[in-house]
Structures are given as C-alpha cells and as structure tokens.
C-alpha positions in Angstrom: -44.0 -36.8 41.1 -47.5 -35.3 41.3 -50.3 -34.6 38.9 -48.3 -32.0 37.0 -47.4 -28.3 37.1 -49.9 -25.7 36.0 -52.8 -28.1 36.4 -56.1 -26.6 35.4 -59.0 -28.7 36.5 -62.0 -28.9 34.2 -64.8 -27.0 35.8 -68.5 -27.6 35.3 -67.7 -30.2 32.6 -65.9 -27.6 30.5 -62.7 -28.5 28.6 -60.1 -25.9 29.3 -57.1 -26.4 27.0 -55.6 -27.8 23.8 -52.4 -29.2 22.5 -50.2 -26.1 23.1 -51.1 -25.7 26.8 -51.0 -29.5 27.4 -47.6 -29.8 25.9 -46.3 -26.9 28.0 -47.8 -28.6 31.1 -45.8 -31.8 30.2 -42.7 -29.8 29.5 -42.7 -27.5 32.6 -43.7 -30.5 34.8 -40.8 -32.6 33.4 -38.0 -30.1 33.9 -36.9 -30.5 37.5 -33.5 -31.0 39.3 -33.8 -34.8 39.5 -34.3 -35.0 35.8 -30.7 -34.0 35.2 -29.6 -36.8 37.5 -30.6 -39.2 34.7 -27.5 -38.2 32.7 -25.3 -38.5 35.7 -26.7 -41.9 36.5 -25.9 -43.0 32.9 -22.3 -41.6 33.2 -21.8 -43.5 36.5 -23.0 -46.7 34.9 -20.3 -46.4 32.3 -22.6 -45.6 29.4 -21.5 -43.5 26.5 -23.6 -40.5 25.2 -25.3 -42.6 22.5 -26.4 -45.2 25.0 -27.7 -42.5 27.3 -29.7 -40.8 24.5 -31.1 -44.1 23.3 -32.0 -45.2 26.9 -33.7 -41.9 27.5 -35.6 -42.1 24.3 -36.8 -45.7 24.6 -37.6 -45.5 28.3 -39.6 -42.3 28.1 -41.3 -43.5 24.9 -42.6 -46.5 26.7 -43.9 -44.2 29.5 -45.5 -41.9 26.9 -47.3 -44.8 25.3 -48.8 -45.8 28.7 -49.7 -42.1 29.3 -51.5 -42.0 26.0 -53.4 -45.2 26.5 -54.3 -44.4 30.1 -55.2 -40.8 29.3 -57.8 -41.5 26.6 -60.6 -42.3 29.1 -59.9 -38.8 30.7 -60.3 -37.2 27.3 -63.4 -39.2 26.4 -65.3 -39.1 29.7 -63.6 -36.2 31.7 -63.0 -38.5 34.7 -60.1 -38.2 37.1 -57.7 -41.0 38.2 -59.6 -42.1 41.3 -62.8 -42.6 39.3 -61.0 -44.2 36.4 -59.7 -46.9 38.8 -63.2 -48.0 39.8 -64.1 -50.3 36.8 -60.9 -52.3 37.1 -60.4 -52.4 40.9 -63.9 -51.9 42.3 -65.2 -48.8 44.1 -63.5 -49.7 47.4 -60.6 -51.5 45.8 -59.6 -48.3 43.9 -58.2 -47.0 47.2 -55.3 -49.6 46.9 -53.7 -48.0 43.8 -54.6 -44.5 45.0 -52.5 -45.2 48.2 -49.6 -46.8 46.3 -49.5 -43.9 43.8 -49.7 -41.4 46.7 -46.9 -43.1 48.6 -44.5 -42.8 45.6 -45.7 -39.2 45.1 -44.8 -38.5 48.7 -41.4 -39.8 48.1 -40.9 -37.4 45.2 -42.2 -34.6 47.4 -39.3 -35.3 49.8 -36.7 -35.5 47.0 -37.9 -32.2 45.5 -37.9 -30.6 49.0 -34.3 -31.7 49.5 -33.2 -30.4 46.1 -34.8 -27.0 46.5 -33.6 -26.7 50.1 -30.0 -27.5 49.1 -30.1 -24.8 46.4 -31.6 -22.3 48.8 -29.0 -22.9 51.5 -26.2 -22.5 48.9 -27.6 -19.2 47.9 -27.6 -18.0 51.6 -24.1 -19.2 52.2 -22.8 -17.6 49.0 -24.4 -14.3 49.9 -22.9 -14.5 53.4 -19.5 -15.2 51.9 -19.3 -18.3 54.1 -15.9 -19.8 54.4 -14.4 -16.9 52.5 -16.5 -17.8 49.5 -14.8 -21.2 49.1 -17.1 -23.5 47.1 -15.9 -26.6 48.9 -16.7 -25.1 52.3 -20.2 -23.9 51.1 -20.9 -27.4 49.6 -19.8 -29.3 52.7 -21.9 -27.1 55.1 -24.9 -27.2 52.7 -25.1 -31.0 52.9 -24.5 -31.0 56.6 -27.2 -28.4 57.6 -29.8 -28.7 54.8 -32.2 -30.5 57.2 -32.9 -27.1 58.9 -33.8 -25.5 55.6 -36.0 -28.4 54.7 -38.1 -27.7 57.8 -38.6 -24.1 56.6 -39.2 -25.2 53.0 -42.1 -27.6 53.8 -43.7 -25.0 56.1 -43.4 -22.3 53.4 -44.7 -24.7 50.6 -47.6 -25.7 52.8 -48.4 -22.1 53.5 -48.5 -21.3 49.8 -50.9 -24.2 49.2 -53.1 -23.2 52.2 -53.4 -19.6 51.0 -54.1 -20.7 47.5 -51.5 -18.3 46.1 -52.0 -19.4 42.5 -50.2 -16.4 41.2 -47.0 -17.6 42.9 -47.5 -21.1 41.5 -48.0 -19.7 38.0 -45.0 -17.4 38.3 -42.6 -20.1 39.5 -44.1 -22.5 36.9 -41.7 -20.9 34.3 -38.7 -21.8 36.4 -38.4 -25.3 35.0 -38.0 -24.1 31.4 -35.6 -21.4 32.5 -33.6 -24.0 34.4 -33.3 -26.0 31.2 -32.2 -23.0 29.2 -29.7 -22.1 31.9 -28.2 -25.6 31.8 -28.0 -25.6 28.0 -25.9 -22.4 28.3 -23.8 -23.7 31.2 -23.0 -26.9 29.3 -21.9 -25.0 26.2 -19.8 -22.7 28.4 -18.2 -25.7 30.2 -17.5 -27.5 26.9 -15.6 -24.5 25.6 -13.7 -23.7 28.8 -13.1 -27.1 30.2 -9.6 -27.4 31.8 -9.6 -31.2 32.0 -10.0 -33.8 29.3 -12.1 -36.4 31.0 -12.4 -39.5 28.9 -15.9 -40.3 27.6 -16.8 -43.9 28.7 -16.5 -46.5 25.9 -20.0 -47.8 26.8 -21.5 -50.9 28.3 -23.4 -52.1 25.3 -27.2 -52.1 24.6 -27.6 -55.7 25.9 -25.6 -55.1 29.1 -27.1 -55.2 32.7 -26.0 -51.5 33.1 -28.1 -50.4 30.1 -31.0 -52.5 31.2 -30.9 -50.8 34.6 -30.6 -47.4 33.0 -33.6 -48.2 30.7 -35.7 -49.2 33.8 -34.8 -46.0 35.6 -35.7 -43.8 32.6 -39.0 -45.7 32.1 -39.9 -45.4 35.8 -39.1 -41.8 36.1 -42.6 -40.6 35.1 -44.5 -43.8 35.9 -46.4 -41.9 38.6 -47.9 -39.4 36.1 -48.5 -42.3 33.6 -51.1 -43.6 36.2 -53.0 -40.4 37.0 -52.6 -38.7 33.6 -56.4 -38.5 33.4 -56.2 -35.8 36.1 -54.6 -33.7 33.3 -56.1 -35.1 30.1 -59.7 -34.7 31.5 -59.2 -30.9 30.8 -58.4 -31.4 27.1 -60.9 -30.5 24.5 -63.0 -33.7 23.8 -62.8 -35.7 20.6 -60.0 -36.0 18.1 -58.5 -32.6 19.0 -58.0 -33.8 22.6 -56.6 -37.2 21.5 -54.0 -35.5 19.3 -53.0 -33.2 22.2 -52.7 -36.3 24.4 -50.1 -37.7 21.9 -48.2 -34.5 21.2 -47.9 -33.4 24.8 -46.0 -36.5 26.2 -43.9 -37.0 23.0 -42.6 -33.4 23.2 -42.8 -32.5 26.8 -41.7 -35.8 28.2 -39.7 -37.8 25.6 -37.8 -35.1 23.8 -37.2 -33.0 26.9 -35.9 -36.1 28.8 -33.4 -36.9 26.1 -32.1 -33.3 26.1 -31.9 -33.1 29.9 -30.2 -36.5 30.2 -27.5 -35.4 27.7 -27.0 -32.1 29.5 -26.6 -33.9 32.9 -24.2 -36.4 31.3 -21.9 -33.7 29.9 -22.0 -31.4 32.9 -20.8 -34.3 35.1 -18.2 -35.2 32.5 -16.9 -31.7 32.2 -16.8 -30.9 36.0 -16.6 -34.2 37.8 -19.4 -33.1 40.2 -22.6 -35.1 40.7 -25.5 -32.8 41.6 -26.7 -29.8 39.5 -26.4 -27.6 42.6 -22.7 -28.5 43.0 -22.1 -28.1 39.3 -23.5 -24.5 39.5 -21.6 -23.8 42.7 -18.2 -25.0 41.4 -18.4 -24.3 37.7 -20.7 -21.4 36.9 -18.6 -18.4 35.9 -19.1 -15.6 38.5 -21.3 -14.7 41.4 -24.3 -13.7 39.3 -24.3 -16.9 37.3 -24.1 -18.9 40.5 -26.9 -17.1 42.2 -29.2 -17.2 39.1 -28.6 -20.9 38.6 -29.2 -21.7 42.3 -32.4 -19.6 42.2 -33.7 -21.7 39.3 -32.6 -24.8 41.1 -34.7 -23.8 44.1 -37.8 -22.5 42.2 -38.2 -25.5 39.9 -38.7 -28.1 42.7 -40.7 -25.6 44.8 -43.0 -25.1 41.8 -43.5 -28.9 41.4 -44.3 -29.3 45.1 -46.8 -26.5 45.5 -48.7 -27.2 42.3 -48.5 -31.0 42.1 -46.9 -33.0 44.9 -48.5 -31.5 47.9 -52.1 -31.3 46.4 -51.7 -34.9 45.2 -50.6 -36.0 48.7 -53.4 -34.1 50.3 -55.9 -35.8 48.0 -54.6 -39.2 49.2 -54.8 -38.1 52.9 -58.3 -36.6 52.5 -60.1 -39.1 50.3 -58.4 -42.4 51.1 -57.0 -41.9 54.6 -59.7 -39.5 55.9 -57.2 -37.0 57.4 -59.6 -34.2 57.0 -58.5 -30.7 58.2 -55.1 -32.2 59.2 -54.2 -33.2 55.7 -52.0 -30.2 55.0 -49.8 -30.3 58.2 -49.6 -34.1 57.9 -48.4 -33.7 54.2 -45.7 -31.2 55.3 -44.5 -33.6 58.0 -44.4 -36.5 55.5 -42.4 -34.4 53.1 -39.9 -33.5 55.8 -39.5 -37.1 56.9 -39.1 -38.4 53.3 -36.6 -35.8 52.3 -33.4 -37.8 52.2 -31.4 -35.6 54.7 -31.1 -38.7 56.8 -29.6 -40.8 54.0 -27.3 -38.3 52.3 -24.0 -36.8 53.3 -22.6 -35.8 49.9 -23.5 -35.4 46.2 -23.0 -39.0 45.1 -25.4 -40.1 47.9 -28.2 -38.0 46.4 -27.9 -39.6 43.0 -27.7 -43.1 44.4 -30.8 -42.4 46.5 -32.8 -41.2 43.5 -31.5 -44.0 41.3 -32.5 -46.7 43.9 -35.9 -45.0 44.5 -36.7 -44.7 40.8 -35.5 -48.2 39.9 -37.7 -49.8 42.4 -41.1 -48.0 42.5 -41.8 -48.9 38.9 -42.3 -52.5 40.1 -45.1 -51.3 42.3 -46.8 -48.9 39.8 -46.3 -50.8 36.5 -48.8 -53.5 37.2 -51.4 -50.9 38.2 -51.1 -49.3 34.7 -51.3 -52.8 33.1 -54.5 -53.6 34.9 -56.1 -50.3 34.1 -55.2 -50.5 30.4 -56.2 -54.2 30.0 -59.6 -53.6 31.7 -60.5 -50.5 29.6 -59.4 -51.8 26.2 -59.9 -55.6 26.5 -62.6 -56.1 29.1 -64.8 -52.9 28.9 -64.1 -52.5 25.2 -63.4 -48.7 25.7 -66.9 -48.1 27.1 -67.8 -46.8 30.5 -71.2 -45.9 32.0 -70.1 -42.6 33.6 -73.2 -42.2 35.7 -72.7 -45.5 37.4 -68.9 -44.8 37.9 -69.9 -42.2 40.5 -72.5 -44.4 42.3 -71.4 -45.7 45.7 -72.7 -49.1 46.8 -73.8 -52.2 44.8 -74.0 -51.6 41.1 -72.3 -52.1 37.8 -68.8 -51.3 39.1 -69.2 -52.4 42.7 -67.8 -55.9 42.4 -67.8 -58.2 45.4 -67.9 -56.1 48.6 -66.5 -53.2 46.5 -63.3 -55.0 45.6 -62.3 -56.6 42.3 -60.3 -59.5 43.6 -59.2 -60.5 40.1 -57.3 -57.2 39.9 -55.9 -57.5 43.4 -54.6 -61.1 42.8 -53.2 -60.1 39.4 -51.4 -57.2 40.9 -49.9 -59.3 43.7 -48.8 -62.0 41.3 -47.3 -59.4 38.9 -45.2 -57.7 41.7 -44.1 -61.1 43.1 -43.2 -62.3 39.6 -41.2 -59.2 38.7 -39.2 -59.4 42.0 -38.5 -63.1 41.5 -37.4 -62.5 37.9 
C-alpha cells in the first residue's frame, strides 16, 4: 500500500505531529478491505482462531520492528524514503528500490480499486432492486461487470488527487475506523443469530507449512510501508518524543489492529460461509440500511487509501524515477485500472486467492531492501548521516561508483535468489 492515510508532510523543516496523530495515521491506514482477508486466508488454510491470532501478532510484530528501525532516520534527520536510500544504494542506485516499492504499491492501488468498485456496484444494484433484490443475482452481476465501475473509479480518484481536494481525503479518512466498528458489530450480530453451526477447524499446528505461509502473508502485508516509513516519521517531533511515537504508532495501529481485524474476518467467514467482506455484507447484514451503510464504508475505505496514499506514491515513482512529468496522473490511473484484478477474478474466492498470492510473494522482493537499509544505517554508517551531502547530486560522500553501490545491488540479487531457492 502507499505512504499512509492522512499523511502530513513536514514543511519548512517543522515537525507536525506527535504520538496520538501518528498512531491514528497507522490505524486509519491499516483498516482497509484487504485487511479482513487475512482472517479468511487463515480459515481457508485450516488454522484455528488461536493460530490466526498468533500469526497476526507475530507477523505484524516483525513488520513493526522493521518500521521502527527504518523510521528512526526519518525522526532524527527529517529525510524521506528516496533520500534515506542514497547512503546504502548510491544516489543513482536508489532508483532501484524506489521502482520496486512503487511497483508493489501500484499493485495495491489496483486491489483497492477493485475492492471499492465492487462495493460501489453492489450499492447501485441494491438501490435498483436488481434481480428482485436477490443477493445472489446482485453478487453474480457485481463480479461480472465490476470492470466498468473500476474505469469510473480510477478517473474519479485521479480527479480528486488532481484537484487537491484534501477536505474529501480527510473526510473519508475516518471511513477505515468506521468500517472496523461496523464489522465488530456485524460479527457480534452474526454470532448471536447464526443459523448454521460450522465447525471451527482443529488447526494445522504452529510448525506446519500452512502456518508458515500464513505468517509470511501477515508479515508481508505492510512490508511496503516498512520501507518508506520515513515518509511518515519525518513529520514526528524530533528527539525522544518522536522515537516513542514511532514505537507506539505501529504497535497499536498495525499490530493490535491487524490481530482484531484478522479475528473478525475469520469469524465472519465461519459464520456466513462467504469469502469477501462485500459478499458478507450483502448476504448477511440485517436489512437494507445495514447493507447500504456497510457497502458505503467498504467503498470509502479503499478510496481513501488510494487518493491519500497509493496514487500520490505511484505519481512520485512516475515523476522522480521514470520522468513521466505532466503525464504522471493519467498514467497512474491507467496502471491502477490494468492492475485491478478484474481480469483474474470471477467470484469471491478468486479475490482472496489473488491477494494471498500477491502478498506472499512481494515480500521476497521488498524484504532484502529493508535489510540492506537497516544494516547500512546501524552497522556501516553507525547511525550517522551527513544530511547536506545526502542531497548533493554528483560525486561525493554518498555517490559511490557511477552513482551505484554495487555491494548493495549484489547483496540484493543474492538475497532474492537465495530466498526463492530456499
């Protein structure tokens, strides 16, 4: 996913927020439709609720540790992700991890666009009383025709970004937390009104291949933000106050929230037998108002993430690394449309399988980047940067050979190859 919802850039060197705001950023950024897939994935792997909770805790704790270690240079020096890469990769070499991070972020843009469009189409079909209001007819047509809504979605999202409608971005920024509250209520309701007694899986065991895969998916889910966390942490108050906020924000907003959302997704699938949150709302929410409100949150949450995080992050990649210039925004919209999985999905289970495969694999590409950044800062540079020279183009302290740190590039290539071979 992108840099995070509600991102406030530090302006003129000023630090803009403390622990409370930073924790809310982490929390609101974290709550999105794909987050609830994590519980469904655990259920489909045959894990029991304890294994799902433990996997969510350990996986996101590992990610939070990387976030904290990678975010400290942002707190200390107020530098963003592209600049933070320069000491370890070289000034020109830094474009390699920027592009890799951007490609994965573009994939998340497509997934969020698909999620929001599916919910929006369901709203329209419910209001039109399509198929006599039959949930099965509405769901079937939504999966079939969602591609047309995605086209409208990416144009609308790009227009919001182009116009700089920050008020809209801030307004929909609360939709993530509201979505979480809605699903807490819906899970409690379903638990007390369930008409079937689906058996809870006995579990696969903590040393099973299924649990290892689930742990990898949970760990990778926020691997994107673990790389460019300095884009957020650079706005924290400097010193110990900012360092404390950097610890509290991910632990509450990422770790604790992911455990809760994973358990909710697990039990909603257990109680209803449906896979996607949109289907669960459509089939199981009690009454028209509950269905429409739930689908509205299911649309606004991904839309918020895209307009405040994913599209700006993708535009930065297109402008600063690929030199797209004034064409960055329309190109970003086209990329989002093409990467939305309408071409790979025909029904609910396909969506979860797509997200699971995507999440399980991109960590292999991003993990070594984080390792190189952390090792360089703490072991090679001894937690010390010359900020003035970080911004200097051309030969200098952080230039390396021809602008590339070939040690980092070879280490990265060997790490990715080794992981895939293992």
